[in-house]
N, C-alpha and C positions, 0 to 999 in steps of 0.2 A: 640633143639640142646644143649642149656646150661643146660636144665633139666636132660638130659641123662648124661651129664658130671658130674653134681652134684650128681646124684644117684650112679654113678660108684665110685666116691670118698667117698661118705657117707658109702658105703658098703665095702670100703677098697679093691676093686677089682683091682685098678690100680697098686698096689704094687705086686700083685700075678699073674696077667694074662697079659703076654706080648702081646698076640694076641689082647686082648681087648684094650690095650694101643695103639697099632698100628692102630687099627680100629678107635679110637678116633682122632688120627692125620690125618688119611685119611678123616674122616668126616669133620673136620674143613677145610681141604684142599679144598674139593669139595664145601664148603660153602663160600670160599674166606676169611676165618678168619685166616690170616697168623700168627698173634701174638699168638693166642690161640693154633694153631697147634704147634708152636715152644715151647710154654710153656709146653704143655703136653709132648712133646718129651724130654725136659730137665728134667722133673720130673720122667721119666721112670727109675726105679731102675736097670733094665737090658735092654740092647738094642741089637737087632740082626740086620742082614743085611736088613731085611724087614722094621725095624724101620727107618734106615738111608735112604732107598729108598723112604719111605713115605714122609720124610721131604724134601729130594732132589726134589721130584716131586712137593711138595708145592711151593718151591722156583721157579722152572722153570715155573710152571703154572702162577705164579704171576709176572713173568719177573724179579725176583730178582736173576739175573745170577751171580753177584759177590758173593752173599751169598752161592749160590749153589757150586761155585768153592771152596770157603773157607771150606764148609762143607765136601767136598770130601777129603780134606787133613786130616780132623779130623778122618775120617773112619780108616785110617791107624794108626793114633796115638792111637786109642783105640783097635787096634789089630783085627779089623774086615776085612775080605776079601771081597771086592766088587764082586758082581755077574754080570751076563749078563744085568740084569735090571739096575743096578747101572751105568754101562758104557753107556748104551743107553741114560739114562736120562742125564748123565754128558756130553756126546758128544753133545746132544741137547743144553745144556747150553753154551758150548764152541762155537757152531755154531752161536749162536745168541748174543754173547758178544764180543766186540772189545778187543781182548787179544793179548798177545805176541804169536807168532807162536811156540815158544819153549814149551809153555804149552800144545799145541795140540800134539806135538811130544812126550812129556813126558807121557801123559796119553795113547797115542797110544802104547808106549813101555810097560806100565803097563798091557794093555789088552793082549799084546803078552805074557807077563810073566805069567799071570794066564791062558793062553791057551784057551782063548775064542774068539780069533780074527776071527777065521774062521766061527763063527756063522753068518748066513746071515743077521740077524737083526742088529747085532753089526757092521758088515761091511757096511751096508747101512747107518747107522747113522754116521760112520766115513767118508763116501763119502760126505754126506751132510756137515759135519763139515769142511772138507778141501775145499770143493767147495764154501761154503759161504765166506771163507776167501781168495778166489782167488787162492788157491793152487791146480790148476787143474791137474798138473802132479802127485801130491800125491794122489788125488782122483782117477785118472785113474789107478795108480799103485795098489791101494786097489781093484779097480774093476777087474783088470786083474788077480789079485791073488786069487779071489774068486773061489772056486771049484764048488759051486752050485749057479748059478745066477738065480734068479726068476724075475718076472715082476717088483717087487718093486726095485730090484737092477738096472735093466735097466732104469726104470723111474727116479731113483735118479741121474744116470749119465747123462741122457738127461737134467734133470732139472738144474743141476749145470752148464752145458755148456750154457743153455739158459739164466740163471741168470747173467752169466758173459759176455754175448753177443757173444759167439762163436757159431754162427748159423750153420756153415758148420760142425763143430764137432758134434753138437747135431743131425743133419740129418744123419751123418755117423754112429753114434751109433744106430739110429733108423733103418737104413738099415741093419746094422750088426745083430740087434735083430731079424729082420724078416728072415735073412739068417739062423740063428740058430733055427728057428721055433718057436720063442716066439711071441705069438699074442699080439699086443698092446691093451691097455684098455683105459678107459676114461681119466685117468691121463696122459697117453702118449700123446694123441691128444691135451689135454689142454695145455701141455707144448710146443708142436710143434706149436700150433696156436699162442703162445706168441712170436714166432720168426717173425711173419708177422706184420711188423711195418711201412711199407712204400709202395708206389705204385709199387715199383719194386718187391714186394713179393706177389702181387695179384694172380699171376698164382699158386704160392705155396699154398696160402690159399684155392684156388679153388680145387687144387689137394687133400689137406688134407680133405676138405669138402666131396669130392667125395668118398674118402677112407672110411670116417666115414659112409656115406650112404650105402656103399656096405658091411660094417661089421655088426656084430650082436649086436653092442653096441647101447643101446637105446639113442636117442637124447633127453635127459631130459633138464630141465631148465638151469642147469649149462653149459651143452655142447653147447646149442644154444646161450647162453649169451657169451661164449668164441668165438663162430663163428662170432657173430655180432660185437664183439669188434675187431676181426682180420680184418674183412671186412671194418670196419670204419677206422681203422688205415691205411689201404691200399687205402682209398679214395673211396671205393665202397659203398657209402652211401645208394643208392637205394636197393642194395642187403641186406645190414644190416637191413634196414627198413622192407623189405619183410620178413626176418627171424623173426623180432620182431613181426610183425603182425600175423604170423602163430603160435606164442606161445600160447598154451591153458592156461597155468598157468604162470603168470608173477609175480615175486617177486620184492622187492625193488632194488635188485642188477641188475635185468634186466632193470628196468625203468632208473636207474642211468646210466647204460651202454648206453642206447639209447640216453639219454640227452648228455652224454659225447661224443658220436660219432658225433652228430651235432656240438657241441662246437669245437671239434678237427678239424672239416672241415670248421669252420667259418660260419656255418649256425645257427646263434644265434636265429633268429625268430622261426625256427623249433624246436630248443632246448626248448624254452619257451613254445611252443605249446604242446610238449610232457609232460612238467611239469604240464601244465593245465590238460591234459588228465589223468595224474596220480592222480591229485587231484580229478577229477571226478570219478575215479575208486574206490575212498574211501581209498586208501593206503596213509599212513602218510609218509612224507619225513624224511630222516635221515641226518646226517652231510654230507655224500657224496653227497646227492641230492642238499643240499644247496650250497656246493662248486661248483658243476657243473653249476647250474642254475645262480648263481651269476656271474660266468665267462661269461655267455651269455648276461649279462646286460652291454653293452658297449657304449651306446649313451644316450643323454638326453631324447630320447623317451622312454627308458626303466628305467629311474630313479625312476618313481613312483612304478614300479614293484619291483625294488631293495629295495626301502624303505619298501614295503609291506613284502618282504621276510625277511628283517632285523627285523621287528616287530614279524614275525612268529618265527624267530630264538630265540628271547628273550622269547616269550611265550612258546616255546618248551623246554626251559632249556638248549639251546646250546650256550648261550651268553658268557660263560666263556671258550670256546674252542679257543685256540690260532690260529689254522689254519683258522678258520672262521673269526677271527678278521682281519687277514691279507687280506683275500679275500674281506671282506666287505669294507675295506679302499680302496683297489685297484678298486673295483666296483664304489664307489663314485667318485674317482678321474677320472676314465675313462668316467664317465657320466658328468664330468665337475662340480661336487659339492664338492669343497674343504672344504667348511664350514661343510658339513655333515661328511666328512671323519675325521675331527679332532675337532668335537664339544665336549663339556665337557663330555657327556654321553658315548662317544666312546674312550676317552683317556685311559680308563682302559684296552682296547684291545691291547695297545702297551706293550706287555710283552716279546717279543723275538726280536732278531736281524732282522728277516725277516719282522716283522711288522714295525719296525722303518725304515728299508730300503725302504719298499713300500711307506710309507708316505713321506719320504724325496724325493723320486723319483717323486711322484705325484706333490709335490710343484715345483720341478725343471721343470717338463713338462708344468706347467701352469704359469711359469715366476714369481713365488713367492720366489725369492731368499732369502730375509731376513727371511721369515718364515721357509724356509728349514734350514737355519743356526741356527735359534733359536731351531729348533727341534734337529739338530745335537748336539748342546751343552746340551740340556735338556736330551737327551738319556744318555749322559755320567754322568750327575748328578744323574740319576736314577740307575746308576751302570751297564749300558750296554755299552761295548766297541765297537767302530766301526771296520769294516773290510774293505777290498779293495773296495767292492761294495758301502759301505756307503760313503766313501771318493769320489769315482767317482760321485755318485749322488749329493753330496754337491758341488763339483767343477762345475758340469754341471749347478747346480742352480745358482752359481755365474756367470758363463759364460752367461747364458741366461738373467741374470738381469744386466749385466755390472758391477758386484761388483769386481773390480780389486784388491783393497787392501785386501779385505776379502779372495779372492782366494789365493793370495800369502801367507797370514798369515796361511791359512789352510794347504797349502803345507809345509810350514816351520814347523808348529806345528806337522804335521804328521811325518815329517822327524826326529824330536827329541823326542817329548812327547810320541809317541806311537810306538817307534822303536821295542819294544818287542812284541807287539800284532798286529800291523798293517803293513802288507807287502806292501810297495810301489811298484808300477809297472809303466812301461813307460807311460801307458794311463793317469795316474794322471798328469804327466808333459805335455802330449799333450793337456790336457784340458786347462792348464794355458798358454801354448805357443799359443794356438788358441785365447784365450781371449786377451792376450797382443797384438798379431798381429792385431786383428780386431779393436782395439782402437788406433792403430798407434804407439805403443811403440816398434818399430822394433829393436832398439838397445838392449833393455831389453829382447826381444824375442830371439834374436840371442845368447845373453850371456847365457840365461837359457838353450837353446838347446845344446850348447857346454859344459856346466858345469853340466848338470844333471848326476846322477850316473848310467846312461845307455848309451850304444853306440847308437847314433842316427840312426834310420832306414830310409828307403825311405819315409815312411809316415811322419816322423818327419820333413824332409826337405820339403816335399810337403805342409805341413801346413804352414811353413814359406814362401814358394813361393806363396801360396795363399794370405798371408798377403801382400807380395810385390806387387801382382797384384792389390789388393784393394787400397793400398796406392800409386800406380804408382811409386814404387821405382825400376827403371830399373837397376841401378848399383848393388844394393844388390841382385836383382834377378839373374843377370848374374853371380855374385860371387858364389851364392848358387848352381846354375845349373852347373857351371863349376866344383865345388867341388863334386857334385853328379856324374858327368861324370868321374872324376878321380877315384872315388870309384868303379863305375860300368859303363863301357863304353856302355853297352847294356841297358841303362835306358831311354826308350822312354817317360815316364811320365814327366821327367825334360824338355825335348825338347818341348813337348806340352804345359806345364805350362809356360815356358819362352816365347813361341810365343804368348800366351794369355796375358802375361805381356806387350809385345811389342804392341799388338793391343789395350790394355786398355790405354796405354800411348800415343796413336796416332801414333805409329811407325809401320804402316802397312807393309811397304817395308821389314823391318827387320823381321817382323813376317812371311811374305810370304817366304822369303829366308830360314828361319829356317824350315818352314814346307816342303820346297822343298828339304830339306836334306843337306843344306850347313853347314859347320862346325861352331861350336859355337865359338864366338870371345874369 
């Protein structure tokens, strides 16, 4: 690759042959050499629209969407008119980049101006762009305006509805497509199968399966994998396994899908058995395999397998993957091995917020409150700011370990120190209210409930009533219950909880009267 580049430069061909220069940019693009492709592009003495498209494609292929968007603006600055290919590449970049909606509209207007909007390929890319950003009405408008819709256009419209969770709309487009005589293909059915995600959609999955069998579409590995995924999400595990067993050619995606089906349905032993089957078949696992099978290691009995998989991950070169780091820690915690989850060799895996949250949650679940708080402080020293989930986990850790002062300090600190980054929610206050109530600090509990920056909910009062029952505080319980009735006369939980307070305090007569429907005192 570099030899060819050197020869071109040595002979002075780069300055005289724009086609050769464009080919060099494309060559580096296909080889993943982004910087070299950009370097050659900038050295071209003359650039045409093909040159710009080549570099645009480089950026999109390497997921450098911001650079692609900036480059598109430069095209106009240099007086080059973008063509159909330019817009298709650029719409792809916009679809996969979190941008302002105004940018989508602006480039859409440019496509109209250069009179290429009605090209079917351009319109399909526009549908995907608007659909990926949730602008379904815009996507549908483009689709409706298309003069010549082919199977790709129909599939695009179905896909964006499915991606945004509009199952009924996706099925309506599918039925409309058949009404117009357009025959569905493999892509159509794969999108439709992705709508089958619960037991209520099992009949729909069966119907789609039957339609596929009666069509002329070959049921290849990709199609069967999509089918078994759909059946698995609908809870039809035996059907999914039967499909898997009939597959003549199984690839890594198929094996991962079958493992995932068992994990999704809580059949962890079966998931592990499929993993062993895959090993025996001679197929090497990938990151997706490791994530799925680690999710199946949930008890002390599977800890040894989890450790074995961890070693395998390291030897396979996947030990620096953030997602696997989080899953590994969660696996160790679920298997009851906090020491393994946070030993010195694994601390390097704490690289993102998800990893930190997983570890803090694990400590909370195992009653290691002080360790959870140390981790909460350590993550901030490492430069990772907590979010709502982090604080919930840390407060639960305090609650489970009886760390009253620490919980209050956390809540106060979060209210002031992180007010720009950490959004407090009422659940944070519920954690502390519950903790204060359980240790008998009912005055403090009631003050916090009435002075928190949220309007107390029914659950807020129920937590305090639960503390009144534990502490046999009948008077306060009556006061809180009466207040709940004033807010909402149709509040049966207050009546039930107050009667429980009476029973706990040895006031069975009052409890029976309240249960019998007599008025609250």
